[in-house]
PLY file of the C-alpha trace (Angstrom):
ply
format ascii 1.0
element vertex 390
property float x
property float y
property float z
element edge 389
property int vertex1
property int vertex2
end_header
48.84 75.22 162.75
52.39 75.79 163.88
54.33 78.52 162.11
56.55 77.30 159.30
55.18 73.75 159.32
52.99 72.94 156.37
50.60 69.97 156.34
51.71 67.29 153.96
48.62 65.25 153.13
45.25 66.91 153.30
41.87 66.05 151.89
39.72 68.19 149.57
39.41 71.85 150.55
42.35 71.33 152.91
40.22 69.42 155.40
41.87 67.16 157.92
40.37 63.73 157.59
39.28 62.02 160.83
41.79 59.82 162.61
40.33 56.40 163.18
39.79 54.94 166.62
42.55 52.44 165.86
45.09 55.20 165.35
45.13 55.05 161.56
44.43 58.33 159.79
42.35 58.21 156.65
43.10 61.07 154.30
39.54 61.66 153.06
38.96 57.95 152.71
41.75 57.35 150.19
45.29 57.28 151.60
46.20 55.45 154.78
49.38 55.97 156.76
50.36 54.44 160.09
51.07 56.84 162.93
51.70 56.25 166.59
48.95 54.51 168.54
48.45 54.95 172.25
46.75 52.79 174.84
43.69 54.20 176.61
44.75 54.50 180.22
42.76 54.45 183.42
43.60 57.93 184.82
43.55 56.63 188.38
46.22 54.03 187.65
48.34 55.55 184.86
50.92 58.26 184.58
48.11 60.63 183.51
47.22 60.96 187.20
50.87 61.54 188.06
51.02 64.39 185.55
48.50 66.28 187.66
51.25 66.82 190.23
53.21 68.79 187.70
50.40 70.41 185.69
47.93 71.60 188.30
48.30 75.16 187.00
48.48 74.13 183.33
45.55 73.80 180.94
45.01 71.43 178.07
43.65 73.40 175.12
41.55 71.77 172.40
41.20 73.33 168.95
38.72 72.10 166.35
40.69 71.87 163.12
39.07 70.82 159.85
37.22 67.83 161.23
39.57 66.76 164.01
40.70 68.28 167.31
44.24 69.50 167.98
45.46 68.97 171.54
47.77 71.66 172.87
49.48 70.20 175.93
53.00 69.36 177.14
54.30 66.38 175.23
54.62 64.11 178.24
51.01 64.77 179.24
49.64 64.63 175.70
51.08 61.17 175.14
49.12 59.88 178.14
45.75 61.31 177.11
43.20 58.81 175.75
42.67 58.67 171.98
45.43 61.26 171.34
48.02 60.54 168.67
50.92 62.44 167.16
50.01 63.64 163.66
53.07 63.85 161.45
51.08 65.66 158.77
50.87 68.86 160.84
53.23 68.11 163.75
50.42 68.32 166.29
48.86 66.04 168.85
45.40 65.29 167.56
42.27 63.27 168.34
39.20 62.44 166.24
36.52 65.06 166.85
33.99 62.51 168.13
36.54 61.38 170.77
36.77 64.87 172.30
34.05 64.20 174.94
36.01 61.16 176.22
39.14 63.29 176.39
37.39 66.08 178.30
35.92 63.56 180.76
39.27 61.85 181.37
41.02 65.15 182.02
38.25 66.23 184.36
38.57 62.99 186.33
42.32 63.54 186.63
41.87 67.14 187.75
43.34 68.67 184.60
41.71 71.91 183.44
40.39 71.63 179.88
37.88 73.51 177.77
35.21 71.73 175.76
35.38 72.12 171.94
31.61 72.50 171.62
29.18 75.23 172.77
28.63 75.23 176.53
27.23 78.73 177.08
24.33 78.73 174.60
20.87 77.66 175.73
18.26 76.73 173.14
14.66 76.75 174.41
12.13 74.22 173.11
8.57 73.50 174.17
8.56 69.85 175.17
6.06 67.74 173.19
3.65 65.36 174.88
4.81 61.74 174.70
3.17 58.36 174.74
4.39 55.90 177.37
6.86 54.08 175.09
8.22 57.40 173.78
8.69 58.65 177.33
10.48 55.40 178.19
12.83 55.93 175.25
13.60 59.50 176.35
14.15 58.42 179.95
16.55 55.70 178.85
18.49 58.22 176.76
18.78 60.66 179.66
19.68 57.96 182.19
22.43 56.54 179.97
24.28 59.81 179.57
22.29 61.37 176.70
23.80 59.02 174.14
22.30 56.08 172.32
20.01 54.73 169.61
16.22 54.50 169.82
14.61 51.89 167.58
10.90 52.39 166.94
8.67 51.13 164.11
7.85 53.42 161.22
5.04 55.76 162.25
5.65 55.33 165.98
6.89 58.89 166.54
10.70 58.85 166.45
10.72 62.54 165.48
8.71 63.43 168.58
11.22 61.59 170.79
14.02 63.54 169.11
12.32 66.90 169.75
11.78 65.91 173.38
15.53 65.20 173.55
16.22 68.67 172.13
14.00 70.19 174.81
15.87 68.22 177.46
19.37 69.06 176.18
18.74 72.80 175.56
21.90 73.02 173.48
22.63 73.86 169.82
21.44 70.85 167.84
22.25 69.36 164.45
19.81 66.91 162.83
21.06 64.68 160.02
18.56 63.07 157.64
19.09 60.98 154.51
17.07 62.86 151.86
16.20 66.37 150.76
12.51 65.60 151.16
13.05 64.91 154.86
14.74 68.30 155.33
11.40 70.07 154.95
9.59 67.54 157.14
12.07 67.92 159.98
12.04 71.73 159.71
8.24 71.82 159.80
8.06 69.55 162.86
10.80 71.44 164.74
9.07 74.78 164.17
6.02 73.51 166.08
8.11 73.51 169.28
10.93 75.98 168.59
10.49 79.67 167.82
13.99 80.47 166.61
15.33 80.15 163.06
15.98 76.62 161.77
19.05 76.33 159.58
19.05 74.17 156.46
22.10 72.71 154.73
21.15 70.80 151.61
18.90 71.09 148.56
20.65 74.28 147.49
20.43 75.98 150.90
23.27 76.64 153.32
22.18 78.44 156.47
23.50 77.34 159.87
21.67 78.25 163.07
21.52 76.99 166.65
19.11 74.35 165.36
20.09 73.06 161.93
18.86 70.23 159.70
21.27 68.75 157.17
21.35 65.89 154.67
23.86 63.09 155.08
25.67 64.14 151.93
25.92 67.78 153.04
27.22 66.66 156.42
29.93 64.59 154.78
30.97 67.57 152.66
30.66 70.27 155.33
31.14 68.86 158.83
34.83 69.75 158.79
33.74 73.41 158.74
31.26 73.55 161.65
31.54 70.22 163.47
32.22 72.05 166.75
29.10 74.25 166.70
26.65 71.78 168.24
26.20 70.09 171.60
23.59 67.56 170.40
23.74 65.46 167.24
20.56 63.66 166.13
20.92 61.11 163.34
17.75 59.99 161.59
17.93 56.56 159.89
21.17 55.98 161.78
21.55 52.44 160.42
22.99 54.01 157.26
26.13 54.83 159.25
27.04 51.25 160.04
29.66 51.26 157.27
31.02 53.28 154.39
32.97 56.47 154.01
30.02 58.68 155.00
30.62 57.70 158.63
33.31 60.39 158.57
30.49 62.93 158.97
29.86 61.62 162.49
33.57 61.37 163.26
34.06 65.06 162.43
31.53 66.33 164.99
32.46 67.05 168.61
28.89 66.98 169.99
28.95 64.97 173.24
25.19 64.30 173.25
24.03 61.96 170.48
20.73 60.34 169.57
20.27 57.88 166.73
16.85 57.01 165.32
15.98 53.91 163.31
13.28 51.38 162.61
15.84 48.74 161.59
18.78 48.59 163.98
21.63 46.37 162.71
22.03 42.93 164.29
23.66 43.13 167.72
26.67 41.01 166.71
27.32 42.82 163.40
30.19 45.12 162.56
27.64 47.78 161.60
26.16 47.66 165.12
29.61 47.99 166.69
30.40 50.98 164.51
27.16 52.74 165.43
27.76 51.91 169.12
31.09 53.72 168.84
29.86 56.77 166.92
26.43 57.34 168.47
25.90 54.92 171.34
24.27 51.60 172.11
20.66 50.73 171.32
18.98 51.94 174.51
15.33 51.35 173.60
13.93 48.91 171.04
10.18 48.68 170.49
8.70 46.35 167.86
5.53 46.72 165.83
3.93 43.85 167.78
4.53 45.80 171.01
2.35 48.66 169.75
-0.41 46.95 167.77
-3.79 47.10 169.42
-2.57 49.57 172.05
-0.90 52.55 170.38
-1.34 51.53 166.75
-4.36 50.05 165.02
-4.28 46.32 164.36
-3.24 45.48 160.85
-2.64 42.67 158.43
0.39 42.54 156.16
-0.58 41.43 152.66
2.13 40.93 150.06
1.15 41.36 146.42
3.69 40.19 143.85
4.19 41.75 140.43
6.40 40.81 137.50
8.79 42.80 135.39
7.84 42.99 131.75
10.12 41.19 129.28
11.64 44.52 128.25
12.23 45.55 131.88
13.72 42.15 132.70
16.11 42.42 129.74
17.29 45.89 130.80
17.73 44.74 134.39
19.78 41.67 133.51
21.99 43.59 131.09
22.89 46.24 133.67
23.39 43.82 136.56
25.47 41.38 134.50
27.78 44.18 133.35
28.45 45.24 136.94
28.87 41.65 138.15
31.51 41.04 135.47
33.64 43.97 136.63
32.98 43.22 140.29
34.24 39.63 139.99
37.37 40.74 138.16
38.08 43.43 140.73
37.73 41.23 143.81
39.82 38.47 142.22
42.64 41.00 141.94
41.94 42.69 145.28
40.40 40.06 147.61
40.76 42.23 150.70
38.95 45.25 149.25
35.39 46.34 150.02
32.49 47.75 148.04
33.51 51.37 148.61
36.95 50.66 147.20
35.40 48.99 144.17
33.17 52.00 143.52
36.11 54.41 143.93
37.96 52.50 141.18
34.95 52.31 138.87
34.25 56.06 138.94
37.72 56.80 137.56
36.68 55.90 134.02
33.80 56.90 131.77
32.88 53.24 131.27
32.90 52.56 135.01
30.65 55.53 135.73
28.26 54.43 133.00
28.10 50.87 134.41
27.45 52.16 137.92
24.77 54.49 136.61
23.08 51.66 134.70
23.21 49.49 137.83
21.51 52.18 139.93
18.86 52.52 137.23
18.34 48.73 137.31
17.78 48.82 141.07
15.21 51.59 140.69
13.51 49.60 137.96
13.31 46.47 140.13
11.95 48.55 143.03
9.15 50.16 141.02
8.35 48.47 137.69
5.33 49.45 135.61
3.22 46.64 137.05
3.83 47.89 140.59
2.86 51.41 139.55
-0.39 50.14 138.04
-1.16 48.00 141.11
-0.60 50.98 143.42
-2.99 53.12 141.36
-5.67 50.45 141.49
-5.34 50.12 145.27
-5.62 53.87 145.74
-8.70 53.94 143.57
-10.21 51.05 145.53
-9.67 52.87 148.85
-10.43 56.36 147.60
-12.78 57.06 150.53
-10.47 55.58 153.19
-7.55 57.03 155.12
-4.40 55.90 153.33
0 1
1 2
2 3
3 4
4 5
5 6
6 7
7 8
8 9
9 10
10 11
11 12
12 13
13 14
14 15
15 16
16 17
17 18
18 19
19 20
20 21
21 22
22 23
23 24
24 25
25 26
26 27
27 28
28 29
29 30
30 31
31 32
32 33
33 34
34 35
35 36
36 37
37 38
38 39
39 40
40 41
41 42
42 43
43 44
44 45
45 46
46 47
47 48
48 49
49 50
50 51
51 52
52 53
53 54
54 55
55 56
56 57
57 58
58 59
59 60
60 61
61 62
62 63
63 64
64 65
65 66
66 67
67 68
68 69
69 70
70 71
71 72
72 73
73 74
74 75
75 76
76 77
77 78
78 79
79 80
80 81
81 82
82 83
83 84
84 85
85 86
86 87
87 88
88 89
89 90
90 91
91 92
92 93
93 94
94 95
95 96
96 97
97 98
98 99
99 100
100 101
101 102
102 103
103 104
104 105
105 106
106 107
107 108
108 109
109 110
110 111
111 112
112 113
113 114
114 115
115 116
116 117
117 118
118 119
119 120
120 121
121 122
122 123
123 124
124 125
125 126
126 127
127 128
128 129
129 130
130 131
131 132
132 133
133 134
134 135
135 136
136 137
137 138
138 139
139 140
140 141
141 142
142 143
143 144
144 145
145 146
146 147
147 148
148 149
149 150
150 151
151 152
152 153
153 154
154 155
155 156
156 157
157 158
158 159
159 160
160 161
161 162
162 163
163 164
164 165
165 166
166 167
167 168
168 169
169 170
170 171
171 172
172 173
173 174
174 175
175 176
176 177
177 178
178 179
179 180
180 181
181 182
182 183
183 184
184 185
185 186
186 187
187 188
188 189
189 190
190 191
191 192
192 193
193 194
194 195
195 196
196 197
197 198
198 199
199 200
200 201
201 202
202 203
203 204
204 205
205 206
206 207
207 208
208 209
209 210
210 211
211 212
212 213
213 214
214 215
215 216
216 217
217 218
218 219
219 220
220 221
221 222
222 223
223 224
224 225
225 226
226 227
227 228
228 229
229 230
230 231
231 232
232 233
233 234
234 235
235 236
236 237
237 238
238 239
239 240
240 241
241 242
242 243
243 244
244 245
245 246
246 247
247 248
248 249
249 250
250 251
251 252
252 253
253 254
254 255
255 256
256 257
257 258
258 259
259 260
260 261
261 262
262 263
263 264
264 265
265 266
266 267
267 268
268 269
269 270
270 271
271 272
272 273
273 274
274 275
275 276
276 277
277 278
278 279
279 280
280 281
281 282
282 283
283 284
284 285
285 286
286 287
287 288
288 289
289 290
290 291
291 292
292 293
293 294
294 295
295 296
296 297
297 298
298 299
299 300
300 301
301 302
302 303
303 304
304 305
305 306
306 307
307 308
308 309
309 310
310 311
311 312
312 313
313 314
314 315
315 316
316 317
317 318
318 319
319 320
320 321
321 322
322 323
323 324
324 325
325 326
326 327
327 328
328 329
329 330
330 331
331 332
332 333
333 334
334 335
335 336
336 337
337 338
338 339
339 340
340 341
341 342
342 343
343 344
344 345
345 346
346 347
347 348
348 349
349 350
350 351
351 352
352 353
353 354
354 355
355 356
356 357
357 358
358 359
359 360
360 361
361 362
362 363
363 364
364 365
365 366
366 367
367 368
368 369
369 370
370 371
371 372
372 373
373 374
374 375
375 376
376 377
377 378
378 379
379 380
380 381
381 382
382 383
383 384
384 385
385 386
386 387
387 388
388 389
C-alpha cells in the first residue's frame, strides 16, 4: 500500500474484496461502487504492443493483496493491461486474483517482463494413480485444454482419482476445496496414498497450510484472502455449488492458473451458473453419464423409488416453518424486485426474528429430507440386505 494513503472501504479483517470481471468491486459482498472499466485488448493490435517499445527494460510487478492483485506498472501501460482497473480505495491499479494468469499471459505475448503471483519454483511429487479409460480421457482433455476445466462423472466413478492424477501431472502446490468437514478426512486419506509429504487441513477446527492442502468451502471463503497466492493448482470438488452466491469469492481470491472442477451434476450449458463456473474454473471438458459406464465399468443396476410420508406432526412443523419464510420472502421481493436470495438472507439475519425464521426453515428442509418414515425404511432395507455389499 502506498505511504500515506489509507484504504477507504475494506471488508472484514481488512481484506480487499475481489473486483468483479465487469469492473465493479464488491466490498465483501455488501457495498458496490463503480470504478473505471477497461476493454480487454488484443496485444497485437492495441497500444499495449506499442508500450513494449518504451518499456522493454521495465517490469510489471504483481503483488497479491488481501484477495486481489496489485499491478505496479507505469500508468499508461497499466491502463492498457487486460482486466486491470484503477482502485480508488487504495489508489492502486488492481485486478481480481483469478484474472492474474490472463494478465501474465498477455504481458508475455507482448514481450513485457512480469513475474507470476503464484509459486513457480516449488515441485510437488505425487505417484500417479492407475486410471480407467474414461478417467484417462478426462485427464488428457484437461491437459490438452490448458490444465483448466470441469470434469463431470457420475457418483462413484472415481473423480477423486482423476484429481490426484492431475496433481501428479501438475507437480505444483495444490489446494483442494470440498463442501463438508466429513470430506476433509476422505480427501486427506486418499491423497496420502500417493503423496508422502504433509497434507494441510483448513476446517473442522484445524488450520495447517502445506504444499498440498484440503479446505472446506466455508474456510476458503473466510481465509483465501490470506494465502490465495500459495498454490499453482486449485481443485474444486462439487464445483456446481459455485455457480452463484457470495461464496464464489473464494475462487476469485485465488491466483492459481491451473484449475480442475469436479461434479456429478454440471449446470445446464445455457445457464448463468454454467457461465460463472466457465469463467472461474473453465469449461466442461469431459462429461460421462451413468449410462456410459453401466455394464462396462459399473455393474448394471435398477433405480427403484420408494415413497414415504411425513407424519401429521412432521407435516404441521414443516408447513409452519415454510409458510413463515414465504410470508417474509414475498414482502421482501415486492419491495425489492431486483434483489436475489443472498440479499434476502443478508436482510433476514439482521434481526433475531429473521434468524429464527431462517433456522426454522433449514430445520424444515432437513425434516423433509429425512423424516421418521424414511429412517425406518432405510433400517429395514439394511436389515434385508445384511449379507450383501451395500
